[in-house]
N, C-alpha and C positions, 0 to 999 in steps of 0.2 A: 558723434558722441551720444552715448545712451543717457537718458535722464535718470536722475536718482529715483529709486523706488519711493513711493509715498510712505510705506512703512517697512523699514528694514527687517529682514528675517532674523528672528532671535536665534541665539545659540541653542536654545532648548528644542527648537524645531529640527535642527540638524541632529541633535542627540537622539531624539525620538525616531527620526527617520533611520538613523544608523542602527538603533536597537531593533526596529521593525524589520529591516533588511536582514539583520543577523538572525532573527528568529525564523524568517522565511527560508533563508538558505539552510540553516540548521535543521528545520523541519523537513525540508526536501531531502536532505542527506539521510536523516533517520528513516524517512519513508522508503528511500531507495534501498537502504540496508534491509529493512523489513521485507520488502518485496523480493529482494534477491534471496534471502534466507527461505522465504516461502516457496519460491521456485525450486531451490535446491532440495528442500524437503520433499516436494512433490516428485521431483526427478528421482530422488533416492527411494521413495516409496514405490515408484513404478519399477525400479530396478529390482527391489527386494521381492515384490509380489507381482510378477507379470501375469496378466490374465488375457485370454483371448475373448473374442466376441461371444463364443458359445457359452463360456463359463458365466459371463455377465448376464446373458439372456436367461440362462437356467436359474441363476440366482434371483433375477427379477421375477421370474415365473413362480419360484418358491415363495418369495415374499408376497406376491399377489395372492397365491392360494392360502397362505397363512393369515392374510389380512393385515400384514404389516406389524403384527405384535412381536415383541422381543421375547416373549416367554412362551 
């Protein structure tokens, strides 16, 4: 037989633990949705504007010559 605990756990501790776990699970779910949308957006961008290595290296060279300014 287990001895009785010296101080019984209050109901408030269980409520706070339940709220904490709810927020952890909900936060993970929201984060997974955000990451999934981000991956889909990247995939869609890659499909819409395919670039090969030569285009990207030419663009990098142009930016380097320009000094990186937008104007």
